[in-house]
N, C-alpha and C positions, 0 to 999 in steps of 0.2 A: 570698427564698424557695426554700426545696429542692425537691428536684425537676431533670429535665431533661427534654427532650425526647424523648429516648429511648425513657425510663423511661416516660413516658405514653404514648408509643406501643407500648408493649408493652402495656400495660394494656389499650388499645385493641384490641390483637388479640384480647386473651384474650376480652375480653367480646363482640366482633363473631362469633368464633367460635362461642362457648355461644350467641349468638343466632342464628346459621344453624342449628347442631344443635338448637334449638328449633322453629325454623320447619319445618324440615326432619321433625322428629320429628312437629310436628301433621300434618303432608302426612299422612306414616304411617300415623296416627290413622286418619285419614279415609276411607282410603285399604283399611282392614279393611274384609274382604269377610263380609257379614254378613245380606245383603240376606235369603237363602232360611232363614234364620231363622227361626220363628213362637213366638208365644206369650210371656206376662209378662216373662219372663225376657230374651226378646230385645228386647221393647222397652224394658225397663228399659237393656239394654246401649246400644242404638242411643242412648237419651237422654244415658247415662255417656259414651259418647263424643264425642258431640257438645258436651257441656260440657267434657270434657278437652281435647280438641281445641281450643278458642276460648281456655281458658287458656295452655294452652304456648304457643299461636301469641302470645297477648300478652305473658307474659314473655319472651318470642322476639323479640317485637317492639322492647320496653324495652331489652333488652341490645343490639341492633343499636343502637337511638338512643343508647343511653350509649358505645360504642363512636365512634358519628359524632361525640359531643360531645368523647371525648378527643381525636379527631384533630386537630378545628379545634382545640382548645384546643393542642396539639402544636404546632400552625404557628403562630397568634398567640406563641405562646413561643416559637418561632426567631427571628419577625419581630421580637420586644423584644431579644432576645439580639443580634439583630444591632445593632440602633440603641444597646443599650448598649455592644455593643464597638467602634462607629464614636462615640461620647459620650467614651469612656475614650482611646482611642487619640487624637482632637482636644485632651484636657483636657492629655495628656501633652505634645504638640507645643506646644500653647499653653503650658505652663510651662517646655520648651525654650527656645524663644523670647523669653520674659520673659527667664529666667536668660541665655541670651546677650545682651539690650538691655532692660535694666531702665525703659527709657523710651519698649518697644513699644508705644503704645496699643491696638495693633490684636490684639496678643497677648495682653493682657487681656480685651478683649471676646470673643475666639474663647476661653478660660479660660471666662469666665461663661455665653455660650451652651453652649457644651458641657457645664457641671454643669447647666444646665438641662436639657438635653435628655434626658442621665443620666436625672436625678431625674424627668420626666416619661416614659422609659419604664421604668423600674421602678417605678413605680405604675400603669401601664397593663399590665404584665404579672401584679399582682397584682389588680388588677381582671378581667383574664381569669379569674384562678385562681376567682375569687368568683363569676363569674357561669354558671363551669362547673359548677361544685362543686354549685350551687342546681340545677342543670338534672340532674343524675348523684343527690343525696341526692334527689328527688323520683323520680325515677326508681326506682333498683335499691337504695338504700340497706338497706334490707329483705333484699333477697334475693342480695345480695352476699359472704355472708360464707364461702359454701358452695361458692363456683365455685373449682374446684384452680386454682392457681398462682397467686391473686388476693391481693397484698396490699392491704387495702381499709381506712382512705384510701391512696391513692399518697402520695409521701412528698411533702411541701410542703403538703398541702391542708387549709384549715383544720379545724378540727373542726366538726361541723355545727351546734351550738347558737351558734357563735360567726358563721353565715352570716346576713348583712343578706336580708330577703326580702320585706321592703314596700316601695313603690316611694315615691318621697318626693317631691313636686308641687315644682313651679316658683312662683315670686315670693316664695319666704320674704324674699330679702335686698331685697324692698321696703323703704317708707317707715313702715310700719303699727310700733305699737312691739312690742316684747315683754314678754310676762306672765310673770313668774315664778312667779303664781300659780297660771300653767297647768301646771307642768313636774309631771309625777310619773314617780318612780324605776319604771322594771319589775324585773324580779328579776335583774339584773345588779348585783354589788355596786360600782356606781361613782360611790357618792355625793359622793365628793371632789371626780369632775369636773362632775356636774349644779348641785352646790351651789356651784362655782368661776363654771358659767354663769347660775344665778340671780343672783349678787352683780352681774356685769354685765349682766342684764337689767332690775336695779332704776332704771339711769339714761340718761338718753339720748347721754351718752359713752360708754358701756357697750351701749348697740345699738351705736352707731354703730360702733365697734371689730368687732365678731361682724359686722357688714355687709362692712366693709372687709377682712377675712377669707376672703370669701363672691364666688363670681362663676360666677352659673349661665352653664350652656353648653346653650343650645338644642338644638344639632345631634346630642349624647348625651346629652340629657336627665339631666342630673345637676348638679353642683357642685363646682364648686373651690375646696377649702378650703387656707386656708395656717395650718400653727401653725407655732412658733417653737422650734428646737430648738437649744440651744449658743450661743445669739445669730445662728442662721440660719434664712432662711425656708423654710420645705419645706412643698411643696404635694399635696395628695394628691384624689381624684376620687371622688366620693360620688354616691350615686343612689339606697340604701337602707336604710331601718330596720333596726338592731341586732335580731333577733330577740329577744320577751322583753326590746327595751332601753324607752328612755324615751320617753314620750308627751306630746304638751300638747291639753289638752282629749280626750283619747281616739285621738287622731292624730298622725303622724309629723311634727316641728317642725324648728324649730332646734336645741334639744340632741340629735337624731336625728341631725343632719349630724354635727355634733362628737364625738357617742359615736361613730359609722362613722372618722371620720379619726382619734379618738386608736387607737381600736380597730387602723386599719391600724400606726398609725405603731410602736402595742406588736409589731407580727408578729403579731398574732391573739392574745398570750398578757399577762395580767393584767390584761385589763381589768376579770375579773369577782376579780379578788381585792385588792380594796381597793389606796391608794394615800394619797398625803399633798397636801393642797390647795394647798400649795405649789409642787408638781411641775406641778397643773391649771394654776393662775391664768398661773406662766411661760409654760407652751405656748401660751394662749390669748394671753397680751397682749404679750410677749415681754421683760416689766418684768421685771426681777430682785428676788424676792418678798421682804418685809421677813416673820420668824417672831418671834411673841412666846412664849413661855412662860413657866406656870406659875413664880412661881422661889419658891412655898413662902412661908418667911416675910417674902421683902419683897416677894409679890403681884405684879399683872400693874404694866403699866406704862400706869396707864390713862387719863392725860394723852395719851402719844404716841398711844395706840389711837383717844380720841376726835378728836384731831386729824386720825388718819385717814381718820375716819368724816366730820368738817368738810368736809374736801376733796375729799370726793366718789370715793374709792380704795374697791377691793372687799377685802372681809376676810370669811374663812370660818374658822371656828371647829371644831374636832376632840375631841370627847367621850374621858372615859376608858370603859375597861369596864364596861357594866352592872351593878350589885351584885344585880339581882335580876330572873332573868329576864332578863337583858342589859337592863334600863330602870334607868332613874331615875327614882320616883315623884317629884313638887314641885306643887308649886302655883303657877297661872301665871296670868296675865293675857291676856286678849283683848278686844277689839268685839263686843259685844252688838247684836243686831240693828236697837235704838234708836239703837247707836253710843256708848254710855258701856261702860266697862273693865268685866266680871267676873272674880270668880272662877272655877278651872276646875283639877281637877285632872287632870295630865296626865303623861305619861311623854316624858321624854329618850332616847331611842336611847341604847346604849352603843354604843362603837367604829365611830362614826357623824361625819357631817360637815353642818354647819349655815349656811345663807348668814346675817353680821351684818346685821341691819335698820339698827340705832340701838345708840346707847348714851346710856342717859338720862343726866340729871344727876346724879339721886341714885343711879346706879350702876346700874340693871335695865338689863339686855341686853335686846332684842329680836329675837327669832331667825325663822328660817323652814326648817321640812322639808321635801327636796327628795323626801319620801315623795307630797306632793301634798296635791289637797282628801279630805276624808274620811279621810282615812289614819287606823286604830286607834290610834296611838301619843298624837297630839296633834288631830285632828282638821283639821290642814291650817292654811294662813294663819299670820299674825304673831302669834308669841307673844310673851310680856313675862316674865322672871324675874328674879331678884333677883341682883346682885352673888354675897351668898353663895352660893346655889344655883349659879351661873355657874363660881365658884372653884373648887368643890366637885367639877364634874361634867367640866369642860371642860379640857385639858391644853396646847392649843394654840391659837393665831391667825395664820392667814398673810394677808396684808395685802400688795397693789401699790404701797402707801404706802414712804416709807424710815423710819417711824419717828421722824422729827426736827422 
């Protein structure tokens, strides 16, 4: 994360000074001697003086609080930087010891511990920034643009739309099954991630994998989340849901936790800019993902794809750009209220990701849209489209299977 304690403290000083000026001005307004004035104009002035003094005092207090928040964050950043520097030194010492004696198990243990300490300290630093930014956004984001000498936000602060704002409850790493039908994408463009999470949530094995990558921390009131980056486990701390992020039955849930963790992994960039299901599946599972491409004349490798589905692998499909207002209108089948299959007209969303539920013997493909229940494109829930429509609309499938 960019920024330094010195930069943050400089911003804290500006905010604190502005707050002190505001509170002093409020006292000066209160001290205006108008008690000998009489008449309606005098009464109006006294009323306005009281309101103006209260407004100036309110803004001055907010600025003082913002300065205190920045000062606290600078101290937390310094503490984390000290831990990071110590961990880096220990890593170097460990490698030096190992190079000198390759059979030195103690050196390898030191390297592993120090690298873990480094990761934890770096993630703590990011979390302190998120929490401080939440407070500042609530206090002064609308008032700070006119403060002389203050560049807002300070370097290294995540943009307001990416800030996690809603606390996530505990117990989500328990034994109750996760239901992909509960998932509803927010306004963040991360369908590739949500469809991948839904693919995992379809099976007991996928549920367990998600639980294995979560650990509730009662002391901090959040979850330690494990992602897999280039074959290595990387841990992030999550205690809030992304603003305008995905929900489950209207509340933060398991998808909210992983959405926040991936946002941290991307360093608060690009979560909203779309991505590839294959990358999301690898982040979540640590497996090398198989990618199937529509080979036009040769078609899809349907035998291998069916094998993956049968083996319980997770599959996510990506659509081409929609031809009609971003959509692909098709006929689909879905279970009706009486349980029988009914034909319905739906829109498949272009440049979007869908969870593959199953591939039928006749080539039909059953899909789920991460937009969730009652969405305007397909109404939510599993829908079945023909093999021809799938081939026409979709261009890629990512699978956690090896395709063999």
